[in-house]
ZAMARGU-4260 file (C-alpha; in steps of 0.2 Angstrom, whole numbers, plus 5000, padded with zeros to 4 digits):
<rodrens>
0) 4738/4956/5017 | 4734/4974/5014 | 4729/4978/4996 | 4740/4990/4985 | 4732/5007/4984
5) 4741/5021/4975 | 4730/5034/4982 | 4732/5030/5000 | 4751/5028/4998 | 4752/5046/4991
10) 4740/5053/5005 | 4751/5045/5018 | 4767/5052/5010 | 4759/5069/5013 | 4754/5065/5031
15) 4772/5060/5034 | 4778/5078/5031 | 4764/5085/5043 | 4777/5093/5055 | 4783/5104/5040
20) 4766/5108/5034 | 4760/5114/5051 | 4759/5133/5051 | 4767/5135/5034 | 4762/5143/5018
25) 4762/5130/5005 | 4767/5133/4987 | 4764/5120/4973 | 4771/5120/4956 | 4761/5116/4941
30) 4765/5097/4941 | 4762/5096/4960 | 4745/5106/4958 | 4739/5093/4945 | 4744/5078/4956
35) 4736/5085/4972 | 4720/5090/4962 | 4718/5072/4957 | 4722/5066/4974 | 4710/5078/4982
40) 4724/5082/4994 | 4720/5101/4997 | 4708/5097/5012 | 4722/5086/5020 | 4735/5100/5018
45) 4723/5112/5027 | 4720/5099/5041 | 4738/5097/5043 | 4739/5115/5048 | 4744/5124/5031
50) 4740/5143/5032 | 4737/5144/5013 | 4740/5134/4997 | 4746/5144/4983 | 4753/5143/4965
55) 4772/5144/4964 | 4772/5150/4946 | 4758/5162/4948 | 4763/5168/4965 | 4755/5185/4970
60) 4760/5198/4983 | 4743/5195/4992 | 4749/5178/4997 | 4757/5186/5011 | 4742/5191/5020
65) 4730/5177/5014 | 4729/5169/5031 | 4732/5185/5043 | 4720/5190/5056 | 4721/5201/5071
70) 4728/5188/5083 | 4741/5179/5072 | 4759/5183/5067 | 4765/5183/5049 | 4769/5165/5043
75) 4788/5162/5045 | 4789/5146/5036 | 4787/5142/5018 | 4784/5124/5011 | 4788/5122/4992
80) 4783/5106/4983 | 4790/5105/4965 | 4790/5091/4952 | 4804/5100/4942 | 4823/5102/4944
85) 4828/5114/4958 | 4837/5124/4945 | 4821/5126/4935 | 4811/5131/4951 | 4824/5143/4957
90) 4818/5159/4951 | 4801/5156/4957 | 4807/5150/4974 | 4818/5166/4975 | 4803/5177/4971
95) 4793/5169/4985 | 4807/5172/4998 | 4809/5190/4992 | 4790/5193/4994 | 4788/5184/5011
100) 4800/5195/5020 | 4798/5188/5037 | 4801/5170/5033 | 4814/5161/5043 | 4813/5143/5036
105) 4810/5138/5018 | 4807/5119/5016 | 4808/5112/4998 | 4801/5095/4992 | 4806/5090/4975
110) 4801/5074/4966 | 4818/5073/4958 | 4831/5064/4968 | 4848/5069/4971 | 4856/5056/4959
115) 4843/5061/4945 | 4848/5079/4947 | 4866/5075/4944 | 4862/5063/4929 | 4851/5076/4920
120) 4860/5085/4907 | 4852/5102/4910 | 4855/5102/4929 | 4870/5112/4935 | 4869/5102/4952
125) 4881/5088/4956 | 4879/5072/4966 | 4876/5082/4982 | 4862/5092/4974 | 4852/5096/4989
130) 4866/5103/5000 | 4873/5112/4986 | 4856/5120/4982 | 4853/5125/5000 | 4869/5135/5000
135) 4866/5143/4983 | 4848/5148/4987 | 4854/5157/5003 | 4868/5166/4993 | 4857/5172/4980
140) 4844/5178/4992 | 4857/5188/5002 | 4863/5196/4986 | 4845/5200/4981 | 4842/5208/4998
145) 4858/5219/4996 | 4853/5225/4979 | 4835/5229/4984 | 4841/5240/4999 | 4850/5251/4987
150) 4835/5255/4977 | 4825/5270/4984 | 4806/5272/4983 | 4801/5255/4984 | 4787/5248/4995
155) 4771/5249/4986 | 4760/5234/4981 | 4757/5234/4962 | 4739/5228/4962 | 4738/5229/4942
160) 4750/5214/4940 | 4746/5206/4956 | 4764/5208/4962 | 4771/5196/4949 | 4787/5205/4945
165) 4801/5193/4942 | 4811/5197/4958 | 4801/5208/4970 | 4813/5218/4981 | 4815/5214/4999
170) 4807/5230/5004 | 4792/5228/4993 | 4775/5228/5001 | 4781/5233/5018 | 4769/5248/5018
175) 4755/5237/5014 | 4759/5224/5028 | 4759/5238/5040 | 4742/5243/5036 | 4735/5227/5043
180) 4733/5228/5062 | 4744/5212/5064 | 4756/5220/5053 | 4757/5236/5063 | 4759/5226/5079
185) 4773/5216/5072 | 4783/5230/5065 | 4780/5241/5081 | 4788/5227/5091 | 4801/5222/5079
190) 4811/5235/5070 | 4814/5235/5052 | 4832/5229/5056 | 4823/5212/5057 | 4824/5211/5038
195) 4843/5211/5039 | 4842/5198/5053 | 4831/5187/5043 | 4844/5185/5030 | 4856/5178/5043
200) 4843/5167/5051 | 4835/5160/5035 | 4837/5141/5035 | 4834/5131/5019 | 4830/5113/5019
205) 4828/5102/5003 | 4820/5084/5004 | 4815/5071/4992 | 4796/5068/4989 | 4794/5055/4975
210) 4775/5053/4976 | 4770/5067/4965 | 4759/5057/4952 | 4741/5058/4946 | 4731/5042/4952
215) 4716/5040/4941 | 4710/5026/4952 | 4718/5017/4967 | 4727/5005/4954 | 4729/5016/4939
220) 4741/5031/4938 | 4750/5042/4926 | 4763/5056/4929 | 4759/5075/4929 | 4759/5083/4912
225) 4770/5098/4918 | 4781/5087/4929 | 4799/5084/4923 | 4798/5065/4921 | 4783/5067/4909
230) 4791/5082/4900 | 4808/5074/4897 | 4812/5067/4880 | 4811/5049/4878 | 4822/5048/4862
235) 4834/5059/4853 | 4833/5064/4835 | 4840/5048/4826 | 4834/5038/4812 | 4824/5026/4823
240) 4816/5040/4832 | 4798/5045/4829 | 4794/5058/4843 | 4803/5065/4858 | 4788/5060/4868
245) 4789/5042/4862 | 4803/5028/4864 | 4812/5025/4848 | 4809/5009/4837 | 4816/4993/4846
250) 4829/4988/4834 | 4839/4979/4847 | 4853/4992/4848 | 4853/4999/4865 | 4859/5016/4869
255) 4876/5019/4877 | 4877/5026/4894 | 4880/5043/4888 | 4866/5042/4875 | 4852/5037/4887
260) 4838/5049/4885 | 4834/5060/4900 | 4816/5053/4901 | 4822/5035/4903 | 4834/5040/4917
265) 4820/5050/4926 | 4808/5036/4924 | 4820/5023/4931 | 4822/5034/4946 | 4804/5037/4949
270) 4799/5019/4948 | 4813/5014/4960 | 4807/5027/4973 | 4789/5023/4969 | 4792/5004/4973
275) 4800/5009/4989 | 4786/5020/4995 | 4774/5006/4991 | 4785/4993/5000 | 4787/4982/4985
280) 4802/4972/4980 | 4801/4971/4961 | 4806/4958/4949 | 4809/4968/4933 | 4804/4962/4915
285) 4805/4973/4900 | 4799/4973/4882 | 4807/4986/4871 | 4824/4995/4869 | 4820/5009/4881
290) 4811/4998/4894 | 4827/4987/4894 | 4837/5003/4897 | 4826/5008/4911 | 4826/4990/4918
295) 4846/4990/4918 | 4846/5007/4927 | 4833/5000/4940 | 4844/4984/4942 | 4859/4995/4945
300) 4851/5005/4959 | 4846/4990/4969 | 4857/4984/4983 | 4858/4970/4996 | 4850/4982/5008
305) 4835/4983/4998 | 4833/4965/4995 | 4835/4961/5014 | 4821/4972/5019 | 4804/4965/5023
310) 4794/4970/5007 | 4780/4963/4997 | 4786/4954/4981 | 4780/4961/4965 | 4783/4960/4946
315) 4787/4975/4936 | 4783/4974/4917 | 4790/4989/4907 | 4784/4991/4889 | 4789/5003/4876
320) 4774/5013/4869 | 4781/5012/4851 | 4778/4994/4850 | 4759/4998/4849 | 4755/5015/4842
325) 4739/5009/4834 | 4728/5007/4851 | 4731/5025/4857 | 4727/5032/4839 | 4711/5023/4838
330) 4694/5027/4846 | 4689/5012/4855 | 4674/5008/4866 | 4679/5017/4882 | 4669/5030/4891
335) 4685/5037/4900 | 4693/5040/4883 | 4678/5048/4877 | 4677/5060/4892 | 4696/5065/4891
340) 4694/5068/4872 | 4679/5078/4873 | 4681/5089/4888 | 4691/5105/4888 | 4708/5105/4897
345) 4716/5117/4909 | 4728/5129/4900 | 4747/5125/4905 | 4753/5135/4919 | 4770/5139/4911
350) 4777/5139/4893 | 4795/5134/4896 | 4809/5129/4907 | 4828/5131/4907 | 4842/5132/4919
355) 4846/5150/4925 | 4836/5165/4927 | 4832/5167/4909 | 4822/5155/4898 | 4830/5145/4884
360) 4825/5134/4870 | 4819/5118/4878 | 4830/5105/4870 | 4826/5092/4883 | 4808/5096/4887
365) 4791/5092/4879 | 4775/5101/4881 | 4761/5089/4885 | 4742/5092/4886 | 4736/5095/4904
370) 4727/5081/4912 | 4716/5092/4922 | 4699/5092/4912 | 4687/5107/4915 | 4669/5099/4917
375) 4657/5113/4911 | 4644/5112/4925 | 4637/5129/4921 | 4631/5123/4904 | 4620/5110/4913
380) 4615/5121/4928 | 4610/5135/4916 | 4595/5141/4926 | 4593/5158/4933 | 4596/5152/4951
385) 4613/5146/4946 | 4620/5161/4938 | 4634/5169/4948 | 4629/5185/4956 | 4644/5196/4953
390) 4638/5210/4964 | 4636/5199/4979 | 4654/5193/4976 | 4659/5211/4976 | 4651/5214/4992
395) 4660/5200/5000 | 4677/5207/4993 | 4673/5224/4999 | 4669/5218/5017 | 4685/5208/5017
400) 4696/5223/5011 | 4687/5235/5024 | 4692/5222/5038 | 4710/5220/5031 | 4714/5238/5029
405) 4701/5248/5040 | 4713/5262/5041 | 4715/5266/5023 | 4702/5258/5012 | 4698/5272/5000
410) 4710/5267/4987 | 4706/5249/4989 | 4687/5253/4987 | 4692/5263/4971 | 4700/5248/4964
415) 4685/5238/4969 | 4673/5250/4959 | 4684/5248/4944 | 4684/5229/4946 | 4665/5230/4947
420) 4664/5240/4932 | 4675/5227/4922 | 4664/5213/4928 | 4648/5222/4923 | 4655/5226/4906
425) 4659/5207/4902 | 4647/5196/4893 | 4636/5185/4904 | 4644/5169/4898 | 4660/5173/4907
430) 4650/5171/4924 | 4645/5154/4919 | 4663/5149/4915 | 4668/5151/4933 | 4657/5136/4938
435) 4668/5121/4931 | 4672/5105/4939 | 4687/5093/4940 | 4690/5074/4943 | 4696/5069/4960
440) 4701/5051/4960 | 4697/5049/4979 | 4679/5053/4976 | 4668/5037/4979 | 4650/5031/4979
445) 4647/5020/4994 | 4665/5015/4995 | 4667/5012/4976 | 4679/5024/4968 | 4670/5033/4954
450) 4684/5033/4941 | 4689/5016/4945 | 4672/5009/4942 | 4670/5017/4924 | 4688/5013/4920
455) 4683/4995/4919 | 4668/4997/4909 | 4663/5001/4890 | 4654/5016/4885 | 4636/5009/4887
460) 4639/5000/4903 | 4648/5015/4910 | 4634/5027/4906 | 4621/5015/4914 | 4632/5014/4930
465) 4632/5033/4931 | 4613/5033/4929 | 4611/5020/4942 | 4622/5029/4954 | 4611/5045/4951
470) 4595/5036/4954 | 4601/5029/4970 | 4608/5046/4976 | 4591/5054/4972 | 4582/5040/4983
475) 4594/5043/4997 | 4592/5062/4996 | 4573/5060/4995 | 4572/5070/4979 | 4559/5066/4965
480) 4562/5069/4947 | 4548/5070/4934 | 4557/5062/4919 | 4553/5046/4909 | 4567/5033/4911
485) 4570/5019/4899 | 4578/5003/4907 | 4594/4998/4898 | 4597/5016/4891 | 4605/5031/4898
490) 4598/5046/4889 | 4604/5064/4890 | 4588/5071/4895 | 4586/5060/4911 | 4604/5062/4916
495) 4603/5081/4915 | 4587/5081/4924 | 4594/5071/4938 | 4610/5082/4939 | 4599/5097/4941
500) 4588/5089/4954 | 4603/5085/4965 | 4610/5102/4963 | 4595/5113/4968 | 4603/5117/4984
505) 4621/5120/4990 | 4621/5107/5003 | 4615/5093/4991 | 4628/5099/4978 | 4642/5098/4990
510) 4637/5081/4997 | 4636/5074/4980 | 4649/5084/4970 | 4658/5068/4965 | 4644/5059/4956
515) 4637/5076/4950 | 4654/5080/4941 | 4656/5063/4934 | 4638/5063/4928 | 4641/5080/4920
520) 4657/5074/4911 | 4647/5059/4905 | 4634/5070/4899 | 4646/5081/4889 | 4655/5066/4881
525) 4638/5059/4875 | 4632/5075/4868 | 4627/5073/4850 | 4641/5082/4842 | 4655/5073/4852
530) 4646/5057/4851 | 4644/5057/4832 | 4662/5062/4829 | 4669/5048/4840 | 4657/5035/4831
535) 4662/5042/4814 | 4681/5039/4819 | 4676/5022/4825 | 4667/5017/4810 | 4681/5023/4798
540) 4694/5013/4809 | 4683/4998/4807 | 4682/5000/4788 | 4701/5002/4787 | 4704/4986/4798
545) 4692/4976/4787 | 4700/4983/4771 | 4718/4978/4778 | 4712/4960/4778 | 4708/4961/4759
550) 4720/4969/4747 | 4732/4984/4748 | 4722/4992/4734 | 4706/4992/4744 | 4714/4999/4759
555) 4722/5013/4748 | 4705/5017/4741 | 4697/5019/4758 | 4711/5030/4764 | 4709/5041/4748
560) 4691/5043/4750 | 4693/5049/4767 | 4706/5062/4762 | 4695/5068/4747 | 4679/5069/4758
565) 4689/5081/4770 | 4695/5091/4755 | 4677/5095/4750 | 4676/5104/4767 | 4686/5118/4760
570) 4684/5137/4760 | 4671/5147/4750 | 4665/5165/4749 | 4648/5170/4756 | 4643/5188/4754
575) 4661/5194/4752 | 4666/5184/4768 | 4677/5168/4768 | 4669/5154/4777 | 4675/5136/4781
580) 4663/5122/4778 | 4662/5111/4793 | 4659/5092/4792 | 4661/5077/4804 | 4679/5073/4799
585) 4691/5087/4795 | 4707/5085/4786 | 4717/5084/4802 | 4705/5069/4807 | 4708/5061/4789
590) 4727/5062/4792 | 4725/5053/4808 | 4715/5039/4799 | 4729/5039/4786 | 4742/5035/4799
595) 4731/5021/4806 | 4729/5015/4788 | 4748/5015/4785 | 4751/5005/4802 | 4738/4992/4797
600) 4745/4991/4779 | 4763/4988/4787 | 4756/4974/4797 | 4747/4965/4782 | 4756/4971/4766
605) 4774/4973/4771 | 4781/4970/4754 | 4768/4977/4742 | 4779/4992/4737 | 4798/4995/4736
610) 4798/5008/4749 | 4781/5006/4758 | 4766/4995/4760 | 4757/5002/4744 | 4762/5001/4726
615) 4769/5017/4717 | 4752/5020/4708 | 4742/5018/4724 | 4753/5030/4734 | 4754/5042/4720
620) 4735/5044/4721 | 4736/5047/4739 | 4749/5060/4738 | 4739/5070/4725 | 4724/5069/4736
625) 4734/5075/4751 | 4741/5090/4741 | 4724/5095/4734 | 4716/5094/4751 | 4730/5105/4759
630) 4728/5118/4744 | 4710/5119/4747 | 4710/5122/4766 | 4727/5123/4774 | 4720/5131/4790
635) 4711/5115/4795 | 4727/5105/4799 | 4739/5112/4812 | 4754/5102/4806 | 4772/5104/4809
640) 4778/5100/4792 | 4768/5115/4785 | 4778/5127/4796 | 4784/5142/4785 | 4772/5137/4771
645) 4755/5139/4780 | 4754/5158/4777 | 4758/5156/4759 | 4744/5143/4757 | 4732/5154/4766
650) 4736/5169/4754 | 4734/5157/4739 | 4717/5152/4745 | 4711/5169/4749 | 4717/5175/4732
655) 4708/5161/4723 | 4692/5165/4733 | 4693/5183/4729 | 4695/5180/4710 | 4680/5167/4711
660) 4670/5181/4719 | 4675/5194/4707 | 4671/5182/4692 | 4653/5179/4700 | 4650/5197/4701
665) 4656/5201/4683 | 4645/5186/4676 | 4630/5195/4684 | 4633/5211/4674 | 4622/5214/4659
670) 4629/5219/4642 | 4619/5235/4643 | 4630/5241/4658 | 4644/5244/4646 | 4647/5262/4640
675) 4658/5269/4626 | 4672/5273/4639 | 4675/5255/4643 | 4679/5251/4624 | 4695/5261/4626
680) 4701/5249/4640 | 4704/5235/4629 | 4723/5239/4628 | 4725/5235/4646 | 4723/5217/4644
685) 4741/5214/4642 | 4745/5220/4659 | 4731/5209/4666 | 4739/5194/4656 | 4756/5197/4664
690) 4748/5197/4682 | 4739/5181/4678 | 4755/5173/4672 | 4764/5178/4688 | 4750/5171/4698
695) 4751/5154/4688 | 4769/5154/4691 | 4768/5157/4709 | 4754/5144/4711 | 4766/5131/4702
700) 4780/5135/4714 | 4769/5134/4729 | 4762/5117/4723 | 4780/5110/4720 | 4786/5115/4738
705) 4770/5108/4745 | 4773/5092/4735 | 4791/5091/4743 | 4783/5093/4760 | 4770/5079/4757
710) 4784/5067/4750 | 4793/5069/4767 | 4776/5066/4776 | 4775/5049/4766 | 4793/5045/4770
715) 4788/5047/4788 | 4772/5036/4785 | 4784/5023/4778 | 4793/5022/4795 | 4776/5020/4804
720) 4772/5006/4793 | 4789/4997/4797 | 4784/4996/4815 | 4781/4977/4814 | 4797/4974/4804
725) 4809/4985/4814 | 4802/4982/4831 | 4811/4965/4835 | 4798/4959/4848 | 4784/4960/4834
730) 4792/4951/4820 | 4785/4934/4824 | 4768/4941/4824 | 4762/4933/4840 | 4758/4950/4847
735) 4751/4958/4832 | 4741/4945/4822 | 4722/4947/4821 | 4711/4932/4816 | 4695/4942/4813
740) 4697/4959/4805 | 4678/4963/4807 | 4679/4962/4826 | 4686/4974/4839 | 4705/4973/4839
745) 4714/4970/4855 | 4729/4981/4860 | 4746/4975/4864 | 4744/4976/4883 | 4729/4963/4882
750) 4739/4951/4871 | 4755/4952/4881 | 4746/4950/4898 | 4736/4935/4891 | 4752/4926/4886
755) 4762/4931/4902 | 4748/4925/4914 | 4746/4909/4903 | 4765/4907/4905 | 4768/4906/4887
760) 4785/4912/4880 | 4785/4931/4874 | 4798/4935/4861 | 4809/4949/4867 | 4803/4949/4885
765) 4819/4951/4895 | 4821/4947/4914 | 4833/4958/4924 | 4841/4949/4938 | 4842/4957/4955
770) 4858/4959/4966 | 4856/4942/4974 | 4851/4934/4958 | 4867/4940/4950 | 4877/4934/4965
775) 4869/4916/4964 | 4872/4916/4945 | 4890/4921/4946 | 4896/4914/4962 | 4885/4901/4971
780) 4879/4894/4954 | 4895/4884/4952 | 4890/4874/4968 | 4873/4870/4960 | 4864/4884/4970
785) 4859/4894/4955 | 4843/4903/4955 | 4829/4899/4943 | 4822/4912/4932 | 4806/4919/4940
790) 4789/4920/4930 | 4779/4936/4930 | 4763/4925/4932 | 4770/4919/4949 | 4769/4936/4957
795) 4753/4941/4967 | 4756/4960/4962 | 4760/4965/4945 | 4764/4983/4940 | 4763/4987/4922
800) 4771/5003/4916 | 4770/5009/4898 | 4784/5021/4894 | 4776/5034/4883 | 4759/5034/4890
805) 4743/5024/4891 | 4724/5026/4887 | 4708/5021/4895 | 4704/5007/4884 | 4721/4998/4888
810) 4717/4999/4906 | 4700/4991/4903 | 4708/4977/4892 | 4721/4974/4905 | 4708/4970/4918
815) 4699/4959/4905 | 4715/4949/4902 | 4717/4947/4921 | 4698/4942/4923 | 4700/4929/4909
820) 4716/4921/4916 | 4706/4915/4931 | 4718/4922/4943 | 4708/4933/4956 | 4723/4933/4968
825) 4733/4944/4957 | 4733/4963/4961 | 4736/4972/4944 | 4743/4991/4944 | 4744/5000/4927
830) 4754/5016/4925 | 4761/5026/4911 | 4770/5042/4907 | 4754/5051/4903 | 4736/5048/4898
835) 4735/5048/4879 | 4721/5053/4868 | 4720/5052/4849 | 4723/5071/4848 | 4739/5069/4859
840) 4745/5055/4847 | 4742/5066/4832 | 4753/5080/4840 | 4766/5068/4845 | 4768/5061/4827
845) 4764/5076/4816 | 4761/5091/4827 | 4773/5102/4837 | 4779/5088/4848 | 4786/5078/4833
850) 4803/5075/4825 | 4795/5075/4808
</rodrens>
């Protein structure tokens, strides 16, 4: 039987729409772009006949001519692939249609099903969402055409903004299109009345395309960060909620049908259609309140028709992220987590969504960090031969423009000269920034997917595997490297030397781009500053874990030391300028460690204090330490609970530093510097005293307000420390108990899979009966034909989906649990809402994405 492969299933879904892609200009929104980047799907789109692949949100008027030549007509078909609501993508789609004036057929693929459109609170579309939108888009397009024809003097392409006006008129860019030979022929043979005919003949088709996801390997996937499913809220702002990007605490009280978070509904619809595309008939198990809600929605969507089809049986295990917040907060031994935490990310394409043509507050949306990392190849390939030659690039652009507009190239060449001057004036490092890489999950080494191989390995083993691949690639390319190699160790010098050796010519670089990019990402993660910071976090977390096995006092002392050490990295004045001391762990890092400490305290000392895991005296000292640290350096911590107060704190620090600088200067004055006139200024001391009193009063008020904010922070920490007590599945301790505190902790996913595969009972794990199962239970069961409750361990395919996100360490531990179970016949798929790093968790808990 064929193995389950997420990457192949996604690529097959793209090939199934080949007839629509053929001879079309393809537009991808931000979520689809991220998905197709991970898939490596761009070459396939071009193989299927796509004329060009463009960004939907960053559409440019030059997209119209990107594939033109002297023997081809303008593209008359647009294909738009979006991971958002049709209402959210509407203004971008309308802008594309108004720019591509000769388009007769617009085909839209959306990952949001019709049922999900009607169920989403922010969607204006009903149960027949696709036909409704087809007619609405044509109506809006016709109105836009009529309005544009009443505006005189339009028809010039605005090169400065790239044609990015919100709704370009239908007549815009016509003169530029006529400038090209094919454009002149087209408009000579077809009168401009075609524009009016095109409105009548415009056909809009909307289809469902569910396989928009980001596979990290053939069996590990997450959802696009700018797709609607990942952005939708997973909880509302009630007392059991922690963050809109995380499920609420599992107290056993399920949401009513009207109160189900939009993220839960969208997740259920995604998983239903994902399983259908993968030809899987799933038996659903859930752990956590939101997971149970998603399981019930999935069960309600199943039908006798689905059960009767020939599909492969699989077990679907849904888990709430809130049951284990500790694992993604910590810095475990995972090379993948180091890479994604160290590398810079692509900037988000769009800043907001909302129904209608105007943006509104995103009450139902969450902004997650982009998944697409930027691998700094230029920092490694920093030799003169690899610096980008801007002038050679300009020559190529000039040749293209002359060929595109041979009749009137003067204006274009003038713009080119200005562009050349801008590039010449830029600092040299911007040229290097162009040379960046990205991960493509389909890249492999001799049939082994690169990312899948390092997902299953710890940091040292993963780095050694990358080194081995580089050595074998060099041997295959017959390239010698003069560098000392130490067996069993992957050093920065030898990895960098091998990368440079493989990249000396373009053909070798292109042939081996997958391993080169992975090696460059590994090299960046193992760089001294990144490596030391990660190890400092890991060491501090181990100290907190060991202290949590002793007494609450020892744990509180360790947390206080971390806060106090970060406070020493405050601001100071050097030659009249304010400088911030840099250390290994900042105040923001110390607050993340404090969150970890409180979660550990809640697991081990649930009754130490009246309101929290620590006594009043211990917590009072911690509050004082946090207040003092924030007063010393408020700019280090970008925290939501400081909103509205950060500017005052900054002003307070600046005034203190100025007074310190003035005091130092005055202390250096010699007594001989005073003259007789200064004796007469003694009477002005009263005014100085008044200003000092006002300053002291202002400092006291500021400190009191800051203390109130910090008190609220500790109330939130009390909620995090109550995770074990309030989450019903964790109360018996079987999924949280640690025997040895000095060893590496195992996450919830490892413990859960270990128990499930050993067929032990798991408290709180609920099975959701299928349609046929319910029929047997209610009808045929009275005749002794009842259906036995299935076990997850009996399935040959197990899909684990963590609602709220996963990290690389959990994937590694999941595969370890499977290996230890002695069940090599089981195929394990792991998925999650997003790929979480410790920085993402801090943002979800205390940053802009938190309820606190």
